[in-house]
C-alpha positions in Angstrom: 0.2 0.1 0.5 2.8 2.2 0.9 4.3 1.3 -2.4 1.4 1.9 -4.4 1.0 5.7 -3.0 4.3 6.5 -3.5 4.4 5.4 -7.1 1.1 7.4 -7.4 2.5 10.5 -6.2 5.5 10.4 -8.3 3.8 9.4 -11.4 0.4 11.1 -11.2 0.5 14.2 -8.9 4.7 15.6 -9.2 4.7 14.0 -12.8 8.3 12.6 -12.1 7.7 8.3 -13.2 11.5 7.9 -13.2 12.2 8.4 -9.8 10.2 5.3 -8.7 10.2 3.6 -11.8 12.6 1.2 -10.1 10.9 0.7 -6.6 9.7 -2.8 -6.6 6.2 -4.1 -5.0 7.0 -6.5 -1.9 6.5 -10.0 -2.3 3.4 -11.4 -0.7 3.0 -14.7 0.7 -0.1 -15.5 -1.2 -2.0 -18.8 1.5 -4.7 -20.8 0.2 -8.1 -20.0 1.0 -10.2 -22.1 3.8 -12.2 -24.4 2.1 -15.4 -26.4 4.2 -16.1 -29.5 3.1 -20.0 -30.0 1.9 -20.7 -32.0 5.1 -19.4 -29.2 7.4 -21.8 -26.5 5.7 -24.6 -28.4 6.1 -23.6 -28.9 9.6 -23.1 -25.0 10.0 -26.2 -23.9 8.7 -28.0 -26.7 10.4 -26.7 -25.1 13.9 -28.6 -21.7 12.6 -32.1 -21.3 14.5 -33.2 -18.1 12.9 -34.4 -18.7 10.0 -33.3 -15.3 8.9 -30.0 -16.0 9.1 -30.1 -19.5 7.8 -31.3 -18.1 4.8 -28.8 -15.3 4.1 -25.7 -18.1 5.0 -27.8 -20.5 3.0 -27.8 -17.8 0.1 -24.3 -17.2 0.3 -23.5 -20.5 0.2 -25.7 -21.6 -2.9 -24.5 -18.5 -4.9 -21.7 -17.9 -4.5 -22.4 -14.0 -3.6 -20.2 -11.9 -1.2 -21.9 -11.3 2.0 -22.5 -7.7 1.0 -24.0 -8.3 -2.3 -26.0 -10.9 -0.2 -27.2 -8.3 2.4 -28.0 -5.9 -0.4 -30.5 -7.8 -2.3 -34.3 -6.5 -2.7 -37.1 -9.3 -3.1 -38.9 -7.1 -5.7 -36.3 -7.4 -8.7 -33.7 -9.5 -7.7 -35.4 -12.7 -7.0 -36.3 -13.9 -10.7 -38.1 -17.3 -9.8 -39.3 -17.2 -13.1 -36.0 -18.1 -14.9 -34.7 -18.9 -11.8 -31.9 -16.2 -11.7 -30.7 -13.8 -9.1 -29.9 -10.8 -10.4 -26.6 -9.2 -8.6 -26.8 -5.4 -9.3 -23.8 -2.7 -9.0 -21.3 -5.7 -7.6 -17.3 -5.3 -7.4 -16.2 -2.9 -10.0 -19.8 -1.7 -10.2 -20.9 -5.2 -12.7 -24.0 -6.3 -12.7 -24.6 -10.4 -13.0 -26.8 -13.1 -12.6 -26.7 -16.2 -10.9 -28.8 -19.8 -10.8 -31.1 -20.0 -8.2 -31.4 -22.9 -6.5 -34.8 -24.6 -6.4 -34.1 -25.7 -2.8 -32.7 -21.6 -1.8 -36.1 -20.6 -3.4 -38.1 -22.8 -1.3 -36.1 -21.8 2.2 -36.3 -17.9 0.6 -39.8 -18.5 0.5 -40.2 -20.0 3.8 -38.6 -16.8 5.4 -40.4 -14.8 2.9 -43.7 -15.6 4.7 -42.9 -15.7 8.0 -40.3 -12.4 8.1 -43.8 -9.9 7.3 -41.1 -7.5 5.4 -41.8 -3.5 5.2 -38.7 -2.1 3.2 -37.4 -3.1 0.2 -34.3 -5.5 1.5 -34.8 -8.8 1.8 -32.9 -8.9 4.9 -33.5 -6.0 6.3 -31.9 -4.7 9.4 -32.7 -2.3 12.7 -34.2 -0.2 10.3 -36.7 -1.5 7.8 -35.1 0.5 4.9 -32.1 -0.5 5.1 -29.7 -3.9 4.5 -28.4 -5.8 7.6 -25.1 -5.3 8.3 -22.1 -8.0 7.6 -21.3 -7.7 10.9 -24.5 -9.0 12.3 -24.2 -12.2 10.0 -20.6 -12.2 10.9 -21.6 -12.8 14.9 -23.9 -15.4 13.8 -21.7 -17.5 11.3 -19.1 -17.9 13.8 -21.2 -18.5 16.8 -22.7 -21.3 14.1 -19.1 -22.5 13.6 -18.3 -23.2 17.4 -21.4 -25.2 17.3 -21.0 -27.2 14.6 -17.4 -28.0 16.2 -15.7 -26.5 13.5 -12.4 -25.1 14.1 -11.0 -24.7 10.5 -10.7 -20.2 10.4 -13.4 -20.0 8.3 -15.0 -16.5 7.9 -18.5 -15.7 5.9 -16.4 -15.5 2.3 -15.3 -18.9 3.2 -18.8 -20.2 1.8 -17.9 -17.9 -1.4 -14.4 -20.1 -1.6 -16.0 -23.2 -0.5 -18.8 -22.7 -3.5 -16.1 -22.3 -6.0 -14.3 -24.8 -4.6 -17.3 -27.4 -5.2 -18.4 -26.3 -8.2 -14.8 -27.2 -9.8 -15.2 -30.7 -8.1 -17.9 -31.5 -9.6 -17.1 -30.8 -12.9 -18.0 -27.2 -13.8 -16.0 -25.4 -16.3 -13.6 -22.6 -14.5 -15.0 -20.2 -17.0 -18.8 -20.4 -15.8 -17.2 -20.0 -12.2 -15.7 -17.0 -12.7 -18.9 -15.8 -14.2 -20.9 -16.5 -11.0 -18.3 -15.5 -8.5 -18.0 -11.9 -10.7 -14.2 -12.3 -10.8 -12.8 -9.3 -13.9 -10.2 -12.0 -14.4 -9.5 -15.7 -14.8 -6.7 -15.6 -13.1 -8.0 -14.6 -9.7 -10.4 -17.8 -10.6 -7.6 -20.3 -11.3 -6.5 -20.7 -7.7 -9.4 -22.6 -7.0 -7.5 -25.0 -9.0 -5.0 -25.1 -6.1 -7.5 -25.5 -3.5 -9.3 -28.4 -4.7 -7.6 -31.3 -3.2 -10.4 -33.7 -4.3 -9.8 -33.4 -8.0 -5.6 -33.7 -6.9 -6.3 -36.9 -5.1 -8.3 -38.5 -8.2 -6.0 -37.2 -10.9 -4.1 -40.0 -12.2 0.0 -40.2 -12.5 1.0 -41.0 -16.2 2.7 -43.8 -14.3 -0.7 -45.3 -13.9 -1.3 -45.1 -17.9 1.5 -47.5 -18.4 0.2 -51.2 -19.2 2.7 -52.7 -17.4 1.9 -54.8 -14.8 3.6 -54.9 -11.4 6.7 -56.9 -11.1 6.9 -57.8 -6.9 10.9 -58.3 -5.5 10.6 -62.0 -5.6 9.6 -62.2 -9.4 12.1 -59.7 -10.5 15.3 -62.0 -8.9 13.9 -65.1 -10.5 
């Protein structure tokens, strides 16, 4: 951040780009994101008693949306049950996108809607009907659900998004489709999930296995 600020100052404000041309950006270690297994996701969702918070967390996992995007959903125009789509408007980078609407998620949202008696425009309102719920409130419920489900992984709300992408990849979905669902501007951002999926790594055959040569035991080799 400091290097970027210095480069902006000299390149743009002072118009002296040569002064900072040779200042390198520091190398930041890239840790793989935490991913919950499908069973762990199910355990977390089952641990949430409030139908409102369960609907929020389920939507986050079932769609891969950022938690801020989930909190900002409007029930009047964003949930398209006819085309089975969810419209994400003005997402990161100011871009709109569409995400598939799961039938099971739609059923849960209808259950929640019938009980919520919403007065404002938001599907998940906060303390005031005309304001969306704050992600911090959801984070507290998620943390409590992790504890109830006895999951010790260092998981956050964004872990549900990571899990969504990884599970899609593990079930054979194209990386380009996953990129569109997540709203990534670059496919390079999405390819990080190819490093996370240990399930796919375990299923990948070594070229040694493709060699059609029967195994030879040490006793057979010496005879």
